[in-house]
Structure formats: C-alpha cells, structure tokens
C-alpha atoms as an extended CHARMM CRD file, in Angstrom:
* protein
*
       255  EXT
         1         1  MET       CA             -0.0450000000        0.0520000000       -0.1820000000  PROA      1               0.0000000000
         2         2  SER       CA              1.8360000000        3.3260000000       -1.0210000000  PROA      2               0.0000000000
         3         3  THR       CA              1.3580000000        6.3120000000        1.1240000000  PROA      3               0.0000000000
         4         4  PRO       CA             -0.0650000000        9.5010000000       -0.1780000000  PROA      4               0.0000000000
         5         5  PRO       CA              2.1200000000       12.1320000000       -1.5770000000  PROA      5               0.0000000000
         6         6  THR       CA              2.7970000000       14.9690000000        0.7660000000  PROA      6               0.0000000000
         7         7  ASP       CA              1.7350000000       18.4240000000       -0.1660000000  PROA      7               0.0000000000
         8         8  PRO       CA              4.8990000000       20.5530000000       -0.7730000000  PROA      8               0.0000000000
         9         9  GLY       CA              3.4400000000       23.5760000000        0.7950000000  PROA      9               0.0000000000
        10        10  SER       CA              2.3690000000       21.7740000000        4.0780000000  PROA      10              0.0000000000
        11        11  LEU       CA              4.5850000000       22.1540000000        7.2220000000  PROA      11              0.0000000000
        12        12  THR       CA              5.0490000000       18.2370000000        7.2990000000  PROA      12              0.0000000000
        13        13  SER       CA              7.0850000000       18.3590000000        4.0810000000  PROA      13              0.0000000000
        14        14  TYR       CA              9.2590000000       21.0460000000        5.3060000000  PROA      14              0.0000000000
        15        15  GLN       CA             12.6070000000       19.6660000000        6.4220000000  PROA      15              0.0000000000
        16        16  LEU       CA             15.0450000000       21.5340000000        8.8960000000  PROA      16              0.0000000000
        17        17  ARG       CA             18.7790000000       21.3800000000        8.5430000000  PROA      17              0.0000000000
        18        18  LEU       CA             20.5800000000       22.1530000000       11.8350000000  PROA      18              0.0000000000
        19        19  PRO       CA             23.6550000000       21.3580000000       13.1940000000  PROA      19              0.0000000000
        20        20  SER       CA             22.1120000000       19.2650000000       16.0040000000  PROA      20              0.0000000000
        21        21  PHE       CA             19.2840000000       17.9890000000       14.0740000000  PROA      21              0.0000000000
        22        22  GLU       CA             17.6100000000       17.6180000000       10.7500000000  PROA      22              0.0000000000
        23        23  GLY       CA             13.8610000000       16.5400000000       10.0050000000  PROA      23              0.0000000000
        24        24  PRO       CA             10.3890000000       17.8920000000       10.2350000000  PROA      24              0.0000000000
        25        25  LEU       CA              9.7120000000       20.8260000000       12.5390000000  PROA      25              0.0000000000
        26        26  ASP       CA              7.0040000000       19.2710000000       14.8470000000  PROA      26              0.0000000000
        27        27  VAL       CA              9.5750000000       16.2370000000       15.4140000000  PROA      27              0.0000000000
        28        28  LEU       CA             11.9340000000       19.0520000000       16.6540000000  PROA      28              0.0000000000
        29        29  LEU       CA              9.4440000000       20.4920000000       19.1080000000  PROA      29              0.0000000000
        30        30  ARG       CA              8.6440000000       16.9580000000       20.4210000000  PROA      30              0.0000000000
        31        31  LEU       CA             12.3140000000       16.2220000000       21.0440000000  PROA      31              0.0000000000
        32        32  ILE       CA             12.7150000000       19.4480000000       22.9320000000  PROA      32              0.0000000000
        33        33  GLU       CA              9.4640000000       19.1070000000       24.9280000000  PROA      33              0.0000000000
        34        34  ARG       CA             10.7130000000       15.5590000000       25.9920000000  PROA      34              0.0000000000
        35        35  SER       CA             14.0740000000       16.9840000000       26.7970000000  PROA      35              0.0000000000
        36        36  GLN       CA             15.6610000000       14.7030000000       24.1420000000  PROA      36              0.0000000000
        37        37  LEU       CA             17.1670000000       17.6730000000       22.7330000000  PROA      37              0.0000000000
        38        38  SER       CA             18.3080000000       20.9850000000       24.3150000000  PROA      38              0.0000000000
        39        39  ILE       CA             16.6010000000       24.1360000000       23.3050000000  PROA      39              0.0000000000
        40        40  THR       CA             20.0730000000       25.7640000000       23.6970000000  PROA      40              0.0000000000
        41        41  ASP       CA             21.3010000000       23.8700000000       20.9820000000  PROA      41              0.0000000000
        42        42  VAL       CA             18.8860000000       25.1140000000       18.5500000000  PROA      42              0.0000000000
        43        43  SER       CA             19.1230000000       28.5500000000       16.8290000000  PROA      43              0.0000000000
        44        44  LEU       CA             15.4460000000       29.9080000000       16.1660000000  PROA      44              0.0000000000
        45        45  VAL       CA             17.0180000000       32.6610000000       13.9750000000  PROA      45              0.0000000000
        46        46  THR       CA             18.1570000000       29.8790000000       11.6700000000  PROA      46              0.0000000000
        47        47  VAL       CA             14.9820000000       27.9090000000       12.0240000000  PROA      47              0.0000000000
        48        48  THR       CA             13.1000000000       31.1030000000       11.0040000000  PROA      48              0.0000000000
        49        49  ASP       CA             15.6450000000       31.9790000000        7.9870000000  PROA      49              0.0000000000
        50        50  GLN       CA             15.1310000000       28.4020000000        6.5360000000  PROA      50              0.0000000000
        51        51  PHE       CA             11.5310000000       28.3610000000        6.8830000000  PROA      51              0.0000000000
        52        52  LEU       CA             11.4880000000       31.9650000000        4.9490000000  PROA      52              0.0000000000
        53        53  ARG       CA             13.5250000000       30.6030000000        2.3290000000  PROA      53              0.0000000000
        54        54  HSD       CA             11.4830000000       27.5940000000        1.9980000000  PROA      54              0.0000000000
        55        55  ALA       CA              8.3140000000       29.6470000000        1.4740000000  PROA      55              0.0000000000
        56        56  GLU       CA             10.1880000000       31.8440000000       -0.9450000000  PROA      56              0.0000000000
        57        57  ASN       CA             11.1570000000       28.8950000000       -3.0760000000  PROA      57              0.0000000000
        58        58  LEU       CA              7.2630000000       27.6620000000       -3.0740000000  PROA      58              0.0000000000
        59        59  GLY       CA              6.2170000000       31.1780000000       -4.2720000000  PROA      59              0.0000000000
        60        60  GLY       CA              4.6510000000       31.8770000000       -0.9360000000  PROA      60              0.0000000000
        61        61  ALA       CA              3.3200000000       29.3850000000        1.6450000000  PROA      61              0.0000000000
        62        62  PRO       CA             -0.5510000000       28.8430000000        2.3100000000  PROA      62              0.0000000000
        63        63  PRO       CA             -2.0450000000       30.7250000000        5.2120000000  PROA      63              0.0000000000
        64        64  GLU       CA             -2.6110000000       27.5520000000        7.0530000000  PROA      64              0.0000000000
        65        65  THR       CA              1.0670000000       26.5430000000        6.9520000000  PROA      65              0.0000000000
        66        66  ILE       CA              2.1640000000       30.0250000000        7.9890000000  PROA      66              0.0000000000
        67        67  ALA       CA             -0.2950000000       29.7800000000       11.0540000000  PROA      67              0.0000000000
        68        68  GLU       CA              1.1890000000       26.1510000000       12.0300000000  PROA      68              0.0000000000
        69        69  PHE       CA              4.6740000000       27.5090000000       11.6510000000  PROA      69              0.0000000000
        70        70  ALA       CA              3.8200000000       30.5400000000       14.0570000000  PROA      70              0.0000000000
        71        71  THR       CA              2.1950000000       28.1580000000       16.4550000000  PROA      71              0.0000000000
        72        72  VAL       CA              5.4230000000       25.9610000000       16.8600000000  PROA      72              0.0000000000
        73        73  GLY       CA              7.5980000000       28.9370000000       16.4360000000  PROA      73              0.0000000000
        74        74  ALA       CA              5.8960000000       30.6460000000       19.5840000000  PROA      74              0.0000000000
        75        75  ARG       CA              6.3220000000       27.3630000000       21.6540000000  PROA      75              0.0000000000
        76        76  LEU       CA             10.0220000000       27.2360000000       20.6260000000  PROA      76              0.0000000000
        77        77  VAL       CA             10.4950000000       30.7290000000       21.9020000000  PROA      77              0.0000000000
        78        78  LEU       CA              8.6550000000       30.0810000000       24.8300000000  PROA      78              0.0000000000
        79        79  LEU       CA             10.9060000000       27.0150000000       25.6660000000  PROA      79              0.0000000000
        80        80  LYS       CA             13.9470000000       29.1980000000       24.7170000000  PROA      80              0.0000000000
        81        81  SER       CA             12.9290000000       31.9630000000       27.1400000000  PROA      81              0.0000000000
        82        82  ARG       CA             12.2590000000       29.5810000000       29.9430000000  PROA      82              0.0000000000
        83        83  SER       CA             15.6980000000       28.1190000000       29.6030000000  PROA      83              0.0000000000
        84        84  LEU       CA             17.4730000000       31.2880000000       29.7980000000  PROA      84              0.0000000000
        85        85  LEU       CA             15.6390000000       32.3320000000       33.0400000000  PROA      85              0.0000000000
        86        86  PRO       CA             16.8450000000       30.9730000000       36.4030000000  PROA      86              0.0000000000
        87        87  ARG       CA             14.2720000000       28.4860000000       37.7720000000  PROA      87              0.0000000000
        88        88  PRO       CA             13.9560000000       27.0020000000       41.2830000000  PROA      88              0.0000000000
        89        89  PRO       CA             15.3750000000       23.4150000000       41.5970000000  PROA      89              0.0000000000
        90        90  LEU       CA             12.5250000000       20.8480000000       40.8730000000  PROA      90              0.0000000000
        91        91  PRO       CA             11.5670000000       18.3620000000       43.8790000000  PROA      91              0.0000000000
        92        92  ASP       CA             12.2670000000       15.4730000000       41.6920000000  PROA      92              0.0000000000
        93        93  GLU       CA             14.6330000000       15.7010000000       38.6520000000  PROA      93              0.0000000000
        94        94  GLY       CA             13.0680000000       12.8040000000       36.8620000000  PROA      94              0.0000000000
        95        95  GLU       CA              9.4390000000       14.3750000000       36.8980000000  PROA      95              0.0000000000
        96        96  GLU       CA              8.6410000000       17.0490000000       34.2740000000  PROA      96              0.0000000000
        97        97  PRO       CA              6.9510000000       20.2680000000       35.5970000000  PROA      97              0.0000000000
        98        98  GLU       CA              3.2070000000       19.9110000000       35.7940000000  PROA      98              0.0000000000
        99        99  GLU       CA              2.7460000000       23.2120000000       33.9150000000  PROA      99              0.0000000000
       100       100  LEU       CA              4.6550000000       21.8930000000       31.0340000000  PROA      100             0.0000000000
       101       101  ILE       CA              2.6660000000       18.6180000000       31.0670000000  PROA      101             0.0000000000
       102       102  ARG       CA             -0.5400000000       20.3810000000       30.9340000000  PROA      102             0.0000000000
       103       103  GLN       CA              0.4380000000       22.7890000000       28.1830000000  PROA      103             0.0000000000
       104       104  LEU       CA              1.8000000000       19.4550000000       26.2150000000  PROA      104             0.0000000000
       105       105  ILE       CA             -1.4830000000       17.7770000000       26.8380000000  PROA      105             0.0000000000
       106       106  GLU       CA             -3.4240000000       21.2110000000       25.5070000000  PROA      106             0.0000000000
       107       107  TYR       CA             -1.2250000000       21.2760000000       22.3760000000  PROA      107             0.0000000000
       108       108  HSD       CA             -1.8250000000       17.9640000000       21.4140000000  PROA      108             0.0000000000
       109       109  THR       CA             -5.5200000000       18.0490000000       22.0010000000  PROA      109             0.0000000000
       110       110  VAL       CA             -5.8730000000       21.2690000000       19.8800000000  PROA      110             0.0000000000
       111       111  LYS       CA             -3.5850000000       19.8650000000       17.1360000000  PROA      111             0.0000000000
       112       112  ALA       CA             -5.6790000000       16.6440000000       16.9900000000  PROA      112             0.0000000000
       113       113  ALA       CA             -8.9720000000       18.9140000000       16.9350000000  PROA      113             0.0000000000
       114       114  ALA       CA             -7.3940000000       20.7030000000       14.0050000000  PROA      114             0.0000000000
       115       115  GLN       CA             -6.4670000000       17.7730000000       11.9550000000  PROA      115             0.0000000000
       116       116  ARG       CA             -9.9120000000       16.3160000000       12.3660000000  PROA      116             0.0000000000
       117       117  LEU       CA            -11.6110000000       19.5440000000       11.3530000000  PROA      117             0.0000000000
       118       118  ALA       CA             -9.3600000000       19.8330000000        8.2820000000  PROA      118             0.0000000000
       119       119  SER       CA            -10.3860000000       16.3410000000        7.3360000000  PROA      119             0.0000000000
       120       120  TRP       CA            -14.0850000000       17.2490000000        7.5420000000  PROA      120             0.0000000000
       121       121  ASP       CA            -13.4140000000       20.2860000000        5.6010000000  PROA      121             0.0000000000
       122       122  ALA       CA            -11.6010000000       18.4480000000        2.7860000000  PROA      122             0.0000000000
       123       123  SER       CA            -14.7990000000       15.7890000000        2.8150000000  PROA      123             0.0000000000
       124       124  GLY       CA            -17.3470000000       18.6410000000        2.5080000000  PROA      124             0.0000000000
       125       125  ARG       CA            -18.9740000000       17.6380000000        5.8610000000  PROA      125             0.0000000000
       126       126  GLY       CA            -20.9450000000       20.2050000000        7.6470000000  PROA      126             0.0000000000
       127       127  ALA       CA            -20.9610000000       22.4980000000        4.4200000000  PROA      127             0.0000000000
       128       128  PHE       CA            -23.8840000000       23.5150000000        2.5570000000  PROA      128             0.0000000000
       129       129  ALA       CA            -23.9060000000       23.9830000000       -1.2000000000  PROA      129             0.0000000000
       130       130  PRO       CA            -25.2430000000       27.5770000000       -2.5510000000  PROA      130             0.0000000000
       131       131  SER       CA            -28.7590000000       26.8570000000       -3.6740000000  PROA      131             0.0000000000
       132       132  GLY       CA            -31.9640000000       28.8390000000       -3.7770000000  PROA      132             0.0000000000
       133       133  ASN       CA            -33.5690000000       26.3240000000       -1.0190000000  PROA      133             0.0000000000
       134       134  GLY       CA            -31.0860000000       27.1290000000        1.5800000000  PROA      134             0.0000000000
       135       135  VAL       CA            -30.7590000000       25.0320000000        4.8770000000  PROA      135             0.0000000000
       136       136  VAL       CA            -33.5940000000       22.5590000000        4.9840000000  PROA      136             0.0000000000
       137       137  THR       CA            -35.0060000000       22.6920000000        8.5170000000  PROA      137             0.0000000000
       138       138  PRO       CA            -37.2420000000       20.0500000000       10.0390000000  PROA      138             0.0000000000
       139       139  ALA       CA            -41.1740000000       20.6490000000        9.7960000000  PROA      139             0.0000000000
       140       140  PRO       CA            -42.6710000000       21.6380000000       13.2410000000  PROA      140             0.0000000000
       141       141  ALA       CA            -44.2600000000       18.8350000000       15.2800000000  PROA      141             0.0000000000
       142       142  ALA       CA            -47.8310000000       18.7520000000       15.4970000000  PROA      142             0.0000000000
       143       143  PRO       CA            -49.3070000000       19.8340000000       18.7790000000  PROA      143             0.0000000000
       144       144  PRO       CA            -50.5650000000       17.1400000000       20.9520000000  PROA      144             0.0000000000
       145       145  ARG       CA            -54.0920000000       16.2180000000       21.0220000000  PROA      145             0.0000000000
       146       146  LEU       CA            -56.2610000000       16.2070000000       23.8270000000  PROA      146             0.0000000000
       147       147  ALA       CA            -57.8480000000       12.9620000000       25.1970000000  PROA      147             0.0000000000
       148       148  ALA       CA            -61.3180000000       12.1720000000       23.8390000000  PROA      148             0.0000000000
       149       149  GLN       CA            -63.5940000000       13.6180000000       26.6950000000  PROA      149             0.0000000000
       150       150  GLN       CA            -67.3500000000       14.5840000000       26.9950000000  PROA      150             0.0000000000
       151       151  ALA       CA            -68.1120000000       18.1970000000       27.0130000000  PROA      151             0.0000000000
       152       152  THR       CA            -69.9310000000       17.8130000000       30.5300000000  PROA      152             0.0000000000
       153       153  ALA       CA            -66.6200000000       16.2920000000       32.0240000000  PROA      153             0.0000000000
       154       154  LEU       CA            -64.3910000000       19.0290000000       30.5820000000  PROA      154             0.0000000000
       155       155  ALA       CA            -66.9740000000       21.7990000000       32.0820000000  PROA      155             0.0000000000
       156       156  ARG       CA            -66.9260000000       19.9160000000       35.6660000000  PROA      156             0.0000000000
       157       157  ALA       CA            -63.0750000000       20.0870000000       35.4290000000  PROA      157             0.0000000000
       158       158  LEU       CA            -62.9760000000       23.6100000000       34.3990000000  PROA      158             0.0000000000
       159       159  ARG       CA            -65.4210000000       24.6030000000       37.3500000000  PROA      159             0.0000000000
       160       160  ARG       CA            -63.1690000000       22.6630000000       39.6950000000  PROA      160             0.0000000000
       161       161  ARG       CA            -60.2770000000       24.6550000000       38.5700000000  PROA      161             0.0000000000
       162       162  LEU       CA            -61.7320000000       27.7980000000       38.6490000000  PROA      162             0.0000000000
       163       163  ALA       CA            -62.9440000000       27.1520000000       42.1930000000  PROA      163             0.0000000000
       164       164  LEU       CA            -59.6010000000       26.6820000000       43.3680000000  PROA      164             0.0000000000
       165       165  VAL       CA            -58.1790000000       30.3010000000       41.8640000000  PROA      165             0.0000000000
       166       166  PRO       CA            -58.7770000000       32.8980000000       44.4750000000  PROA      166             0.0000000000
       167       167  ILE       CA            -60.6590000000       36.0160000000       43.5250000000  PROA      167             0.0000000000
       168       168  ALA       CA            -58.9710000000       38.9660000000       44.1740000000  PROA      168             0.0000000000
       169       169  PRO       CA            -60.8050000000       41.4900000000       46.4520000000  PROA      169             0.0000000000
       170       170  GLU       CA            -62.4120000000       44.3490000000       45.0000000000  PROA      170             0.0000000000
       171       171  ALA       CA            -61.6910000000       47.8870000000       46.2980000000  PROA      171             0.0000000000
       172       172  ILE       CA            -64.9830000000       50.0460000000       46.8120000000  PROA      172             0.0000000000
       173       173  PRO       CA            -64.0810000000       53.6450000000       47.3590000000  PROA      173             0.0000000000
       174       174  VAL       CA            -66.1550000000       54.8500000000       50.3230000000  PROA      174             0.0000000000
       175       175  ARG       CA            -66.9420000000       58.4700000000       50.6720000000  PROA      175             0.0000000000
       176       176  ARG       CA            -65.8230000000       59.9080000000       54.0310000000  PROA      176             0.0000000000
       177       177  VAL       CA            -68.8040000000       60.6260000000       56.3130000000  PROA      177             0.0000000000
       178       178  VAL       CA            -68.7430000000       63.7570000000       58.4020000000  PROA      178             0.0000000000
       179       179  SER       CA            -70.0960000000       63.3130000000       61.8640000000  PROA      179             0.0000000000
       180       180  LEU       CA            -72.5390000000       65.7060000000       63.3650000000  PROA      180             0.0000000000
       181       181  ARG       CA            -70.0510000000       66.9180000000       66.1240000000  PROA      181             0.0000000000
       182       182  GLU       CA            -67.7040000000       67.7150000000       63.5310000000  PROA      182             0.0000000000
       183       183  MET       CA            -70.2230000000       69.8730000000       61.4980000000  PROA      183             0.0000000000
       184       184  VAL       CA            -71.1800000000       71.6650000000       64.6080000000  PROA      184             0.0000000000
       185       185  GLU       CA            -67.6980000000       72.6540000000       64.9180000000  PROA      185             0.0000000000
       186       186  ARG       CA            -67.4760000000       73.8500000000       61.4750000000  PROA      186             0.0000000000
       187       187  VAL       CA            -70.3750000000       75.8620000000       61.5330000000  PROA      187             0.0000000000
       188       188  LEU       CA            -69.1750000000       77.6160000000       64.9150000000  PROA      188             0.0000000000
       189       189  ASP       CA            -65.5860000000       78.2070000000       63.1090000000  PROA      189             0.0000000000
       190       190  ALA       CA            -67.3870000000       79.9040000000       60.3670000000  PROA      190             0.0000000000
       191       191  LEU       CA            -69.1980000000       82.0250000000       62.8030000000  PROA      191             0.0000000000
       192       192  ALA       CA            -66.1000000000       82.9230000000       64.5410000000  PROA      192             0.0000000000
       193       193  GLY       CA            -65.2810000000       85.7790000000       62.5230000000  PROA      193             0.0000000000
       194       194  THR       CA            -68.7970000000       87.3780000000       62.1770000000  PROA      194             0.0000000000
       195       195  ARG       CA            -71.9640000000       87.3090000000       63.8090000000  PROA      195             0.0000000000
       196       196  ASN       CA            -74.0700000000       86.7620000000       60.7340000000  PROA      196             0.0000000000
       197       197  LEU       CA            -73.7570000000       83.8220000000       58.2960000000  PROA      197             0.0000000000
       198       198  ARG       CA            -75.9810000000       82.4600000000       55.4760000000  PROA      198             0.0000000000
       199       199  PHE       CA            -76.5470000000       78.8810000000       55.4310000000  PROA      199             0.0000000000
       200       200  SER       CA            -76.0750000000       78.8500000000       51.7820000000  PROA      200             0.0000000000
       201       201  THR       CA            -72.4450000000       79.7050000000       52.6500000000  PROA      201             0.0000000000
       202       202  VAL       CA            -72.1180000000       76.6490000000       54.8680000000  PROA      202             0.0000000000
       203       203  ALA       CA            -73.8610000000       74.3810000000       52.1490000000  PROA      203             0.0000000000
       204       204  ALA       CA            -71.3480000000       75.4860000000       49.6230000000  PROA      204             0.0000000000
       205       205  GLY       CA            -68.3940000000       73.9730000000       51.4720000000  PROA      205             0.0000000000
       206       206  CYS       CA            -70.2000000000       70.8980000000       51.8200000000  PROA      206             0.0000000000
       207       207  ASP       CA            -69.2210000000       67.7180000000       49.6260000000  PROA      207             0.0000000000
       208       208  GLY       CA            -72.5240000000       66.3100000000       48.4350000000  PROA      208             0.0000000000
       209       209  ARG       CA            -76.2960000000       66.1950000000       49.6350000000  PROA      209             0.0000000000
       210       210  ASN       CA            -75.2450000000       64.0010000000       52.7950000000  PROA      210             0.0000000000
       211       211  GLU       CA            -73.1620000000       66.7950000000       54.2840000000  PROA      211             0.0000000000
       212       212  VAL       CA            -75.6230000000       69.4310000000       53.4560000000  PROA      212             0.0000000000
       213       213  LEU       CA            -78.2020000000       67.3260000000       55.4690000000  PROA      213             0.0000000000
       214       214  THR       CA            -75.8140000000       67.0540000000       58.1900000000  PROA      214             0.0000000000
       215       215  ALA       CA            -75.0700000000       70.6590000000       58.2600000000  PROA      215             0.0000000000
       216       216  PHE       CA            -78.8170000000       71.3860000000       58.4140000000  PROA      216             0.0000000000
       217       217  LEU       CA            -78.9120000000       69.1380000000       61.6050000000  PROA      217             0.0000000000
       218       218  ALA       CA            -76.2380000000       70.8930000000       62.8990000000  PROA      218             0.0000000000
       219       219  MET       CA            -77.8380000000       74.1720000000       62.5310000000  PROA      219             0.0000000000
       220       220  LEU       CA            -80.8840000000       72.7900000000       64.3340000000  PROA      220             0.0000000000
       221       221  VAL       CA            -78.7730000000       71.6690000000       67.2370000000  PROA      221             0.0000000000
       222       222  LEU       CA            -77.1220000000       75.0660000000       67.5440000000  PROA      222             0.0000000000
       223       223  VAL       CA            -80.5760000000       76.5090000000       67.5650000000  PROA      223             0.0000000000
       224       224  ARG       CA            -81.7820000000       74.0820000000       70.3150000000  PROA      224             0.0000000000
       225       225  ARG       CA            -78.8310000000       75.1110000000       72.3930000000  PROA      225             0.0000000000
       226       226  ARG       CA            -79.6110000000       78.7810000000       71.8340000000  PROA      226             0.0000000000
       227       227  VAL       CA            -76.1580000000       79.1960000000       70.3720000000  PROA      227             0.0000000000
       228       228  VAL       CA            -77.3010000000       80.8070000000       67.3140000000  PROA      228             0.0000000000
       229       229  ASP       CA            -80.5940000000       82.4080000000       66.1130000000  PROA      229             0.0000000000
       230       230  ALA       CA            -82.0310000000       81.2120000000       62.6190000000  PROA      230             0.0000000000
       231       231  GLU       CA            -84.1990000000       83.3030000000       60.4790000000  PROA      231             0.0000000000
       232       232  GLN       CA            -85.7430000000       82.8390000000       57.1180000000  PROA      232             0.0000000000
       233       233  GLU       CA            -87.5040000000       85.6650000000       55.6340000000  PROA      233             0.0000000000
       234       234  THR       CA            -89.3660000000       83.6960000000       52.6700000000  PROA      234             0.0000000000
       235       235  LEU       CA            -90.5640000000       80.2350000000       52.5790000000  PROA      235             0.0000000000
       236       236  PHE       CA            -87.8960000000       78.0050000000       51.0240000000  PROA      236             0.0000000000
       237       237  GLY       CA            -85.5640000000       81.1490000000       51.1910000000  PROA      237             0.0000000000
       238       238  ASP       CA            -81.8980000000       81.2690000000       52.5550000000  PROA      238             0.0000000000
       239       239  ILE       CA            -81.4860000000       81.0810000000       56.1990000000  PROA      239             0.0000000000
       240       240  ALA       CA            -79.5730000000       83.7270000000       58.1450000000  PROA      240             0.0000000000
       241       241  LEU       CA            -77.6300000000       82.6200000000       61.1170000000  PROA      241             0.0000000000
       242       242  ARG       CA            -76.6560000000       85.0300000000       63.7920000000  PROA      242             0.0000000000
       243       243  LYS       CA            -74.5220000000       83.9470000000       66.9140000000  PROA      243             0.0000000000
       244       244  VAL       CA            -76.1120000000       84.5600000000       70.3230000000  PROA      244             0.0000000000
       245       245  ALA       CA            -73.8940000000       85.9230000000       73.0330000000  PROA      245             0.0000000000
       246       246  VAL       CA            -74.8780000000       83.7730000000       76.2800000000  PROA      246             0.0000000000
       247       247  PRO       CA            -73.4210000000       83.5240000000       79.6210000000  PROA      247             0.0000000000
       248       248  ALA       CA            -70.7860000000       80.8180000000       80.0990000000  PROA      248             0.0000000000
       249       249  ALA       CA            -72.7230000000       79.1200000000       83.2440000000  PROA      249             0.0000000000
       250       250  HSD       CA            -76.1400000000       79.3280000000       80.9580000000  PROA      250             0.0000000000
       251       251  GLU       CA            -74.2460000000       77.6590000000       77.9720000000  PROA      251             0.0000000000
       252       252  SER       CA            -72.6890000000       74.9370000000       80.3050000000  PROA      252             0.0000000000
       253       253  ALA       CA            -76.1130000000       74.2660000000       81.6980000000  PROA      253             0.0000000000
       254       254  ALA       CA            -77.5280000000       73.7590000000       78.2150000000  PROA      254             0.0000000000
       255       255  ASP       CA            -75.0110000000       71.3940000000       77.3380000000  PROA      255             0.0000000000
C-alpha cells in the first residue's frame, strides 16, 4: 500500500537542517519538549530563516502553513526563554513540571482537533452548497391532541379549577362621612369671625347632599342649644344665622 504524496506547501513536508537536528519542525518540538534535545542547541534565527527561504522557493506558503509555523515557533520561543531564565530546583529531577505537562496535553489536543476539522472540511462534511432552497429545516411537530372527553366532563373540570383560583378582592371607594359633632364645630368656626352667616355659605362648603343634610341638622342643634338664631324671611328662602352671646354658666347648663 503506497502512502499518499505529501503536499509540498504543508509544514509536514518542510525539512529543517541544523547542526544538531535534521527533520520536520514538529519532530524538533517533540524532542525538545521531551528533553531529548536541548533548546539551547537550536538557533531560532536559523529555523526562521530556513522557513522563509522555503516559503520563498514555493512562491508563498499557504496561510494555514504559516499559522502552524507561527504556533510551533511561539512554543519554541517560550521554551527558549524559559531555558534562559533562572528556575528553582525541581523536587524530583526525573519528573517534568506540571505546567509543562498540561500545556503539552493541550497542544496535542488542539492539534488533533485541527486535523479532524481539516479532514471534515476536505470531505465537505458540515458544509451547505449554495442553492435557492437554503438550509432545510425539519417540519414543526404537530401539537399534541387532547384525550377524547365529553363536554360535560370538561366543564366540570373547568369549574373545579376555577373554584381553586382565589378571587382578588375588589376595592370599593367609600366617601368619608362627616359626623354631626364635626359639622357643629365647622359651623361654629364659620361664625367665629362674624355674627351673621348664611346657610347657603355653609352648604357651599359641603361635599354632596349628605353633608348638606348634616349641616342642616347641626344648625338645628345649635338653635336648640340657643347658640345661634336662625331666621328665614321667605318660604324655602336662604336662612340667616346669627351667633347669640350667652353667659358661660347658661351655656354649660344647656350642654
């Protein structure tokens, strides 16, 4: 079984030639990550120059090849910078740092996912051909049908349900009721500044017919107590009220 030819524009077909290594770029990265090759023995400038010459010979590398080279190159720069910085001694020389292991696992996971997506894209999976119909969506499911029940049974069930629903209380506005005592005081306050007062003036300050009737009763109470005198010149005419000055002892006795 023959192997398929390698794309000359892919990164896997690119071969590095260094004093300490010769082969693909991803193999170089694996050797350095597994500590089988020291990063200090690799010149990143030489690696970059050789890749640029390779891309120039091809007449320009594809964007995905340049992106993959940038990913591997960034990893090599990170490893190179870590090797130049002082690090604390590891607790166990035979054990790799946990951070490096985690990043290696993430790198291989992302690389495997990229290869899987590339194979799907090459096979046309998950792609839609341009057409007038567009994406075919499934037809909506029919609504579920109710069980066959008699109308009387449904009506009884509805009444039982409505019986459980609480009825919101209805707020009925109630007009404030003025008491007879309060109306008597109102009439006396109106007579405080003057000795003569028209009942029509008192009725004009009342709110509704009930208050007018209460004001009339208050006037009769004051007349009975001999606090005011009431005089009506004509039948159904306006009533004139006049405050009567009485001795305090007589007024208390009348109360």
